[in-house]
C-alpha positions as CSV (number, residue, x, y, z in Angstrom):
1,M,312.6,132.4,119.8
2,N,312.9,129.0,117.9
3,S,311.5,128.9,114.1
4,P,313.1,127.6,111.0
5,D,316.3,129.2,109.0
6,I,315.4,132.4,107.3
7,T,315.2,130.4,103.8
8,K,312.1,127.6,104.6
9,Q,310.4,130.4,106.3
10,L,310.2,131.8,103.3
11,E,309.4,129.2,101.2
12,I,305.8,128.5,103.8
13,I,305.3,132.2,103.4
14,K,305.0,132.5,99.7
15,R,303.1,129.2,99.4
16,A,299.4,130.1,97.9
17,A,300.5,134.0,98.8
18,A,299.1,136.0,95.5
19,E,301.8,138.8,96.4
20,I,304.0,140.1,99.0
21,I,305.3,143.9,99.3
22,S,308.6,143.3,99.3
23,E,310.4,140.0,99.2
24,E,313.4,141.4,99.9
25,E,312.2,143.3,103.0
26,L,310.7,140.7,104.8
27,I,313.7,138.9,103.9
28,K,315.5,141.5,106.1
29,R,313.0,141.5,108.6
30,L,312.9,137.4,109.2
31,Q,316.5,138.1,109.3
32,Q,316.3,141.2,112.0
33,A,313.8,139.0,114.1
34,A,316.1,136.1,114.4
35,N,319.2,138.6,115.2
36,E,317.3,140.0,118.4
37,K,315.6,136.5,119.4
38,R,311.6,137.9,119.4
39,P,308.6,137.0,116.9
40,L,307.3,139.6,114.4
41,R,304.3,141.0,114.5
42,V,301.7,140.3,112.6
43,K,298.0,141.9,111.9
44,A,295.1,141.2,110.0
45,G,291.9,142.8,110.9
46,F,288.6,141.9,110.4
47,D,285.1,144.1,110.5
48,P,282.5,141.4,112.3
49,T,280.3,143.1,109.3
50,A,278.2,139.5,109.3
51,P,278.1,136.4,112.5
52,D,280.3,134.2,110.8
53,I,283.8,133.3,109.6
54,H,283.5,131.4,106.7
55,L,286.1,129.5,104.0
56,G,287.0,132.6,102.1
57,H,287.9,133.8,104.9
58,T,290.1,130.9,106.1
59,V,292.6,131.1,103.4
60,L,294.2,134.4,105.7
61,L,293.7,132.7,108.8
62,K,295.7,129.2,107.3
63,K,298.3,131.8,106.6
64,L,298.0,133.2,110.1
65,R,298.6,129.9,111.8
66,Q,301.7,129.1,109.6
67,L,303.3,132.2,110.7
68,Q,302.2,131.7,114.2
69,D,303.9,127.7,113.9
70,L,307.2,129.7,112.9
71,G,307.5,131.5,116.1
72,H,305.1,135.1,115.4
73,Q,302.9,136.7,117.4
74,V,299.7,137.1,115.6
75,Y,297.2,140.4,116.5
76,F,293.8,139.5,115.4
77,L,292.2,142.9,115.0
78,I,287.9,143.4,115.3
79,G,287.4,146.8,113.7
80,D,284.7,147.1,116.2
81,F,285.2,151.0,115.7
82,T,285.1,150.6,111.8
83,G,283.1,147.7,111.5
84,T,280.1,150.3,111.9
85,I,281.3,152.2,108.9
86,G,281.6,148.7,106.4
87,D,285.0,148.8,104.8
88,P,284.3,149.9,101.0
89,S,286.5,147.6,99.2
90,G,285.1,145.9,95.8
91,Q,281.7,148.1,96.8
92,D,279.8,150.0,94.1
93,K,277.6,151.5,96.3
94,M,277.9,153.1,100.4
95,R,277.2,150.3,102.4
96,K,274.6,150.0,105.0
97,R,275.9,151.1,108.6
98,L,275.3,148.8,111.0
99,S,274.7,149.4,114.5
100,E,277.0,149.2,117.3
101,E,275.0,146.2,119.1
102,E,274.9,144.3,115.7
103,V,279.1,144.5,115.2
104,N,279.4,144.1,118.8
105,Q,277.9,140.7,118.6
106,N,279.3,139.6,115.6
107,A,282.2,140.6,117.1
108,L,281.7,137.8,120.0
109,T,281.4,135.0,117.5
110,Y,283.7,136.0,115.6
111,K,286.2,135.4,118.7
112,K,284.7,132.3,119.7
113,Q,284.8,130.6,115.6
114,V,288.7,131.9,115.1
115,F,290.4,129.4,117.5
116,K,289.4,127.0,115.2
117,I,292.2,127.9,113.4
118,L,294.6,129.9,115.1
119,D,296.8,129.0,118.1
120,P,295.3,130.8,120.8
121,E,299.0,131.1,122.9
122,K,300.4,132.9,120.3
123,T,296.9,135.1,119.3
124,E,296.2,138.5,120.6
125,V,292.7,139.7,120.2
126,V,292.5,143.3,119.9
127,F,289.4,145.7,119.1
128,N,290.4,148.9,117.6
129,G,287.5,151.2,119.1
130,S,290.0,151.0,122.1
131,W,291.9,153.5,120.5
132,F,289.3,155.1,118.2
133,K,286.8,156.0,120.5
134,K,289.6,158.1,122.6
135,M,290.7,160.3,120.2
136,S,289.8,163.5,120.7
137,A,288.4,165.7,117.4
138,V,291.6,167.1,117.3
139,E,293.3,163.9,116.5
140,I,291.3,162.6,113.9
141,L,291.6,165.7,112.3
142,N,295.2,165.5,112.4
143,L,295.4,161.8,111.3
144,A,293.1,163.1,108.3
145,S,295.6,165.6,107.3
146,H,298.3,162.2,106.3
147,A,296.3,162.0,103.3
148,T,294.9,164.0,100.5
149,V,291.2,163.3,98.5
150,A,293.1,162.8,95.4
151,Q,294.9,159.8,96.8
152,I,292.0,158.6,98.0
153,L,290.1,158.7,95.1
154,A,293.2,157.3,93.4
155,R,291.7,153.5,94.5
156,Q,290.3,151.8,92.0
157,D,286.5,151.2,93.8
158,F,286.4,154.9,94.5
159,N,288.0,155.8,91.2
160,Q,285.0,154.1,89.7
161,R,282.2,155.1,91.7
162,Y,282.8,159.0,91.3
163,A,283.2,158.6,87.3
164,Q,279.9,156.9,87.8
165,G,278.6,160.0,89.6
166,K,277.7,157.6,92.8
167,D,277.4,158.7,96.0
168,I,280.9,158.2,98.5
169,S,280.5,159.2,101.9
170,L,282.9,161.4,104.0
171,L,283.1,158.2,106.2
172,E,284.5,155.8,103.2
173,L,287.1,158.2,102.8
174,L,288.4,158.5,105.8
175,Y,288.4,154.0,106.4
176,P,291.3,153.4,104.5
177,L,293.1,156.1,106.3
178,L,291.7,154.1,109.9
179,Q,292.8,150.9,108.6
180,A,296.1,152.7,108.3
181,F,296.2,153.5,111.6
182,D,295.7,150.5,113.2
183,S,299.5,149.4,111.8
184,V,300.2,152.1,114.0
185,Q,298.6,151.6,116.5
186,L,299.9,148.2,116.8
187,Q,303.5,148.7,115.0
188,A,303.3,145.6,113.0
189,D,305.8,144.2,110.8
190,I,303.4,142.3,108.3
191,E,299.9,142.9,107.4
192,L,298.1,140.0,105.3
193,G,295.0,140.7,103.6
194,G,293.2,140.1,100.4
195,I,294.3,141.1,97.2
196,D,291.4,143.9,96.9
197,Q,292.7,145.7,100.3
198,K,296.1,146.1,98.2
199,F,295.5,150.0,98.5
200,N,294.2,150.2,102.2
201,L,297.9,148.2,103.1
202,L,299.7,150.5,101.4
203,L,298.7,153.0,103.1
204,G,299.0,151.5,106.5
205,R,303.1,151.5,105.2
206,E,303.2,155.0,104.2
207,L,300.9,156.0,107.6
208,Q,304.0,154.2,109.3
209,K,306.6,156.1,107.7
210,D,304.8,159.4,109.1
211,F,305.3,158.0,111.9
212,G,308.7,157.3,112.5
213,Q,307.9,153.2,111.9
214,P,309.7,151.0,109.7
215,P,307.0,150.1,107.0
216,Q,305.3,147.0,107.5
217,I,305.7,144.5,104.9
218,I,302.5,143.4,103.3
219,I,301.7,139.5,102.6
220,M,298.3,139.5,99.9
221,L,296.1,135.9,99.5
222,P,294.1,135.3,96.9
223,L,290.3,135.5,97.0
224,L,288.0,132.8,97.5
225,E,285.5,132.4,94.5
226,G,281.9,131.5,96.4
227,T,279.8,127.8,95.6
228,D,278.8,129.8,92.6
229,G,282.1,130.0,90.9
230,V,281.8,133.7,90.6
231,Q,281.7,136.6,93.4
232,K,284.1,136.1,95.9
233,M,282.9,133.5,98.9
234,S,280.7,136.6,100.8
235,K,277.7,136.5,102.8
236,S,275.9,139.5,101.3
237,Y,276.4,136.7,98.0
238,G,274.5,134.0,99.6
239,N,277.1,132.0,98.7
240,Y,279.7,131.6,101.4
241,I,280.2,127.9,103.0
242,G,280.8,129.0,107.1
243,I,283.2,127.3,109.3
244,D,280.4,126.8,111.8
245,E,277.8,125.5,110.0
246,P,275.8,122.4,110.9
247,A,278.5,119.4,109.5
248,A,275.7,118.0,106.7
249,E,274.9,121.5,105.6
250,M,279.1,122.1,105.3
251,F,279.5,118.8,103.1
252,G,276.4,119.2,100.7
253,K,277.5,122.5,100.1
254,L,281.2,121.4,99.1
255,M,280.0,118.6,97.2
256,S,277.7,121.1,95.2
257,V,280.6,123.3,93.5
258,S,281.9,122.3,90.3
259,D,284.6,120.1,89.3
260,E,286.6,123.3,88.4
261,L,286.1,124.9,91.7
262,M,286.6,122.1,93.6
263,Y,290.6,122.4,92.4
264,R,290.5,125.7,93.0
265,Y,289.3,124.8,97.0
266,Y,291.9,121.8,97.1
267,E,294.9,124.8,96.1
268,L,293.5,127.1,98.5
269,L,291.9,125.5,101.6
270,T,294.0,122.2,101.7
271,Q,298.0,120.6,101.4
272,D,296.7,117.9,99.4
273,D,299.0,117.5,96.0
274,L,296.8,119.4,92.9
275,D,298.7,116.9,90.6
276,E,298.1,114.1,92.7
277,V,294.0,114.9,93.4
278,K,293.7,115.5,89.1
279,K,294.3,111.8,88.6
280,M,291.3,111.1,90.8
281,H,287.8,110.6,89.4
282,P,286.4,113.7,90.0
283,K,283.6,112.9,92.2
284,Q,285.9,110.7,94.3
285,A,287.9,113.9,94.4
286,K,285.3,115.9,95.5
287,L,283.8,113.4,98.2
288,K,287.9,113.7,99.7
289,L,287.7,117.8,99.6
290,A,284.6,117.7,101.8
291,Q,285.6,115.0,103.4
292,I,289.3,117.3,105.0
293,I,287.3,120.1,104.8
294,T,284.2,119.1,107.4
295,G,286.8,117.1,109.3
296,Q,288.7,120.3,110.4
297,Y,285.8,121.8,111.8
298,H,283.9,119.5,112.9
299,G,286.1,116.2,113.2
300,E,286.5,113.7,111.5
301,D,284.0,111.1,113.0
302,S,281.7,113.3,112.1
303,A,283.2,113.7,108.3
304,R,282.9,110.2,107.9
305,A,279.4,109.8,109.3
306,E,278.4,112.6,106.3
307,K,280.4,111.0,103.6
308,D,278.8,107.5,104.0
309,N,275.3,109.4,104.7
310,F,275.8,111.8,101.4
311,E,276.8,108.3,99.3
312,K,273.8,106.3,100.6
313,V,271.7,109.0,99.6
314,F,272.9,109.9,96.6
315,S,274.4,107.2,95.3
316,Q,272.7,104.1,96.3
317,K,269.4,106.3,96.3
318,E,268.5,105.8,100.1
319,L,267.1,108.0,102.7
320,P,269.5,109.6,105.2
321,V,269.2,107.8,108.2
322,Q,269.5,111.2,110.8
323,A,266.4,113.3,108.6
324,P,265.0,115.3,111.3
325,V,261.3,114.4,112.2
326,Y,258.6,117.2,112.1
327,K,255.3,116.1,114.0
328,I,251.9,116.3,112.1
329,K,249.5,118.4,114.2
330,G,246.1,118.5,112.4
331,T,246.2,119.1,108.3
332,P,249.0,122.1,107.8
333,S,249.9,122.9,104.2
334,L,253.0,122.3,102.5
335,I,254.5,125.5,102.6
336,D,253.6,125.3,106.2
337,I,255.5,122.8,106.6
338,L,258.6,124.0,104.9
339,L,258.7,127.2,106.8
340,D,257.7,125.7,110.7
341,S,260.5,123.1,109.9
342,G,263.4,125.7,108.7
343,L,263.3,123.8,105.5
344,V,263.4,127.1,103.9
345,D,263.8,130.9,104.9
346,S,261.1,132.1,103.4
347,R,257.5,132.0,101.6
348,N,258.9,133.1,98.5
349,E,261.7,129.9,98.4
350,A,259.0,127.8,99.3
351,R,256.8,128.4,96.1
352,R,259.8,128.3,94.1
353,L,261.3,125.1,94.8
354,I,257.5,123.7,94.6
355,Q,257.2,126.1,91.3
356,Q,260.5,124.3,89.9
357,G,259.7,120.5,91.4
358,G,262.1,120.3,93.6
359,V,259.7,118.6,96.7
360,S,258.5,115.6,97.1
361,L,257.0,112.9,99.4
362,E,258.5,109.8,99.1
363,G,259.3,110.3,95.9
364,E,256.0,112.0,94.7
365,R,256.2,115.0,93.1
366,L,254.4,117.7,95.4
367,D,253.3,120.8,93.1
368,K,250.6,122.8,95.1
369,E,251.9,124.9,97.7
370,D,248.3,125.1,99.4
371,M,248.0,121.1,99.6
372,Q,247.3,119.6,103.0
373,I,249.6,117.2,104.0
374,E,247.7,114.3,105.9
375,R,250.3,111.3,105.8
376,E,253.4,110.0,107.0
377,G,257.0,109.7,105.1
378,T,260.4,111.3,104.4
379,L,259.8,114.9,102.7
380,R,262.7,116.1,99.8
381,V,263.3,119.3,99.5
382,G,266.2,120.1,97.0
383,K,268.9,117.1,96.7
384,K,270.3,118.2,99.9
385,R,267.0,118.5,102.7
386,F,264.7,116.0,104.1
387,L,262.1,116.1,106.9
388,K,260.6,112.6,108.1
389,L,257.1,113.5,108.7
390,Q,255.0,111.9,111.5
391,I,251.5,111.8,112.5
392,G,251.1,112.9,116.2
393,N,250.7,115.5,119.2
394,D,253.2,114.4,121.2
């Protein structure tokens, strides 16, 4: 295995990491791997509880790619079994269980998206259902004997829910142990996770010791805040930017974040020098950020086109050149056009936008949801959505 010297590897691994347990053990493991001329086995688990990988996930995925570039082997673990339970980390109530069909469909999407970042030659995609579904009841009971109820309830989120009298299912109590057993099964040298995963990651170390394995090194990454700047990025909070979203939507969402959050995104999602970025005008810095990230997932040409289009619309007050066309048939109502075109997801969203003055046609505010639209022009919804209305039956 050809890789940089230990000092250089350590410098790269520590960059943007929130905590490592422990750095001393990591140095020893890196040295051991170099002496044995073998890659370290690096594990990261993802429960496919939603179909999209978003920018919050990429903080961890980019660290995995760095480890691959250093010569190590990544095991991208898809929790098709644990995903039906749902990770209770950070939850203040029981999660809705997903069906096996939903989890499997999401898992297929994960596999497609993850190689936008990871090196497929140094990635092994594994499913924890391949071992959990084969385990007998006796084996599951034996695994459960490796942890106590007091130990599991010591976890902060469980402890808070228990103190507040909120329900905690037995399945949720088992979840950290199941995640820990994944590390045993893969004989992981290193496991990566968010800072909210610390309990589960530490339990993996303890379980590996019980099974006679060297305890894995833990590398924890900071959580990326969503577009609201408050909650961590998550589809359930509606504040996420999916890496498979259309380029225009991705660019627009990035331009909508606050200046403070923009700098956070630079720090965790790019290699740019933050001190240099802060010397730029915030608007230009934000345009550069949106172009960098959009370019990573849609190509530089698309990113440049979105930047040019954005500047035309918002700086020069021009309309976008690539707005989708909607053919008016008959005399549809405004709300029907918004729904039928896909500009909004629900009647409630359409009503809210109309009531707030967020819908206009050729600059004229439209404030009645039942008004009939019988003329052509460019419909604007909010700041970033446009639709060219044309009369015609073809």
